C-alpha positions as CSV (number, residue, x, y, z in Angstrom):
1,P,-2.0,-156.4,-148.8
2,G,-1.3,-160.0,-149.6
3,A,1.9,-160.1,-148.0
4,T,1.1,-161.0,-144.4
5,A,3.7,-163.9,-144.1
6,Y,6.5,-161.8,-145.6
7,T,5.8,-158.8,-143.4
8,V,5.9,-161.0,-140.3
9,A,9.3,-162.5,-141.6
10,R,10.6,-158.9,-141.8
11,W,9.5,-158.0,-138.3
12,A,10.8,-161.3,-136.8
13,M,14.4,-160.3,-138.3
14,R,14.2,-156.9,-137.0
15,G,13.2,-158.7,-133.5
16,F,15.9,-161.2,-133.8
17,S,18.8,-158.6,-134.5
18,H,17.9,-156.7,-131.4
19,A,17.9,-159.8,-129.4
20,L,21.0,-161.1,-130.9
21,R,22.8,-157.5,-130.6
22,A,21.7,-157.6,-126.7
23,D,23.0,-161.1,-126.3
24,L,26.4,-160.1,-128.2
25,H,26.9,-156.7,-126.1
26,G,30.4,-156.7,-124.7
27,T,31.7,-159.0,-127.3
28,N,33.7,-157.8,-130.6
29,I,30.8,-159.1,-132.7
30,G,28.4,-156.7,-134.5
31,V,24.9,-157.3,-135.8
32,T,23.6,-155.4,-138.8
33,L,20.0,-155.5,-140.0
34,V,19.7,-155.5,-143.8
35,V,16.4,-154.1,-145.1
36,A,16.7,-153.8,-148.7
37,G,14.4,-153.1,-151.3
38,K,13.8,-155.2,-154.7
39,V,16.9,-156.7,-155.6
40,S,17.5,-158.0,-159.1
41,S,17.6,-161.7,-159.3
42,A,15.6,-164.8,-160.8
43,Y,13.4,-164.6,-157.7
44,F,10.2,-163.1,-159.7
45,E,11.0,-165.3,-162.8
46,N,10.7,-168.3,-160.6
47,N,7.8,-167.1,-158.8
48,P,5.2,-166.2,-160.9
49,G,2.5,-163.8,-160.1
50,T,4.6,-162.4,-156.9
51,E,5.8,-159.1,-158.7
52,E,2.0,-158.3,-159.6
53,R,1.2,-158.4,-155.6
54,L,3.9,-155.5,-155.0
55,P,2.5,-152.5,-153.9
56,K,2.6,-150.0,-156.8
57,I,4.6,-147.5,-154.2
58,G,7.6,-150.2,-154.9
59,R,7.8,-148.5,-158.5
60,L,9.3,-145.4,-156.8
61,Y,12.4,-147.2,-155.6
62,P,15.0,-148.4,-158.1
63,T,15.7,-152.2,-158.4
64,L,19.1,-153.0,-156.7
65,T,21.8,-155.2,-158.1
66,P,23.5,-157.7,-156.0
67,E,26.6,-156.0,-155.9
68,Q,25.0,-152.7,-154.7
69,V,23.6,-154.7,-151.7
70,A,26.7,-156.3,-151.0
71,A,28.7,-153.1,-151.1
72,A,26.2,-151.5,-148.8
73,I,26.6,-154.6,-146.3
74,V,30.3,-154.3,-146.5
75,K,30.1,-150.6,-145.6
76,A,27.6,-151.1,-143.0
77,I,29.6,-153.8,-141.3
78,Q,32.8,-151.6,-141.4
79,K,31.0,-148.9,-139.6
80,N,29.2,-151.3,-137.0
81,R,26.0,-149.9,-138.5
82,R,22.8,-151.4,-136.5
83,E,20.5,-151.1,-139.6
84,I,20.8,-150.1,-143.1
85,I,17.7,-149.6,-145.4
86,I,18.5,-149.2,-149.0
87,P,17.7,-147.8,-151.4
88,F,17.7,-144.4,-150.1
89,S,14.2,-143.7,-151.2
90,L,12.8,-147.0,-149.2
91,Y,14.7,-145.3,-146.1
92,L,12.7,-141.9,-146.6
93,T,9.7,-143.7,-146.6
94,F,10.6,-145.7,-143.5
95,Q,11.1,-142.1,-142.0
96,L,7.9,-140.9,-143.1
97,H,6.0,-144.0,-142.1
98,R,7.4,-143.0,-138.1
99,F,6.0,-139.8,-138.3
100,L,2.8,-140.3,-140.4
101,P,2.1,-144.1,-140.3
102,R,-1.5,-144.0,-141.6
103,L,-0.7,-141.8,-144.6
104,V,2.1,-144.4,-145.5
105,E,-0.4,-147.3,-144.6
106,S,-3.0,-146.1,-146.5
107,F,-1.0,-145.6,-149.7
108,V,0.3,-149.1,-149.5
109,V,-3.2,-150.4,-149.2
110,R,-4.5,-148.4,-152.1
111,T,-1.7,-149.3,-154.4
112,G,-1.2,-152.9,-153.2
113,W,-2.7,-156.1,-154.3
114,Q,-6.3,-156.3,-154.0
115,R,-8.2,-159.7,-152.8
116,P,-10.6,-161.1,-155.8
117,S,-14.0,-160.7,-154.9
118,L,-15.9,-163.8,-153.7
């Protein structure tokens, strides 16, 4: 809730990576989609109110350092991975969503940002 543009951008990147991978088939160029949870940075300091809008389920995931994300990306590139989802707890949530989408979506909605009453 409250993150429509962000969600659309994430899905656009997924579609873009699939299309780009198809376009580059047969070349020696790989494409890796990186799906990272919260990364420690100045983003939230520079965008007040943003962190409060994150679903509380996000508290289950550790905040990653830029170094952790970079190391995961390097490893994924070296192994020619199509996609990485980090941290592992976020990966587990993605897998749960594949099999029980309504459960995960319900939890995100219940713990997410609520639009103020008009």
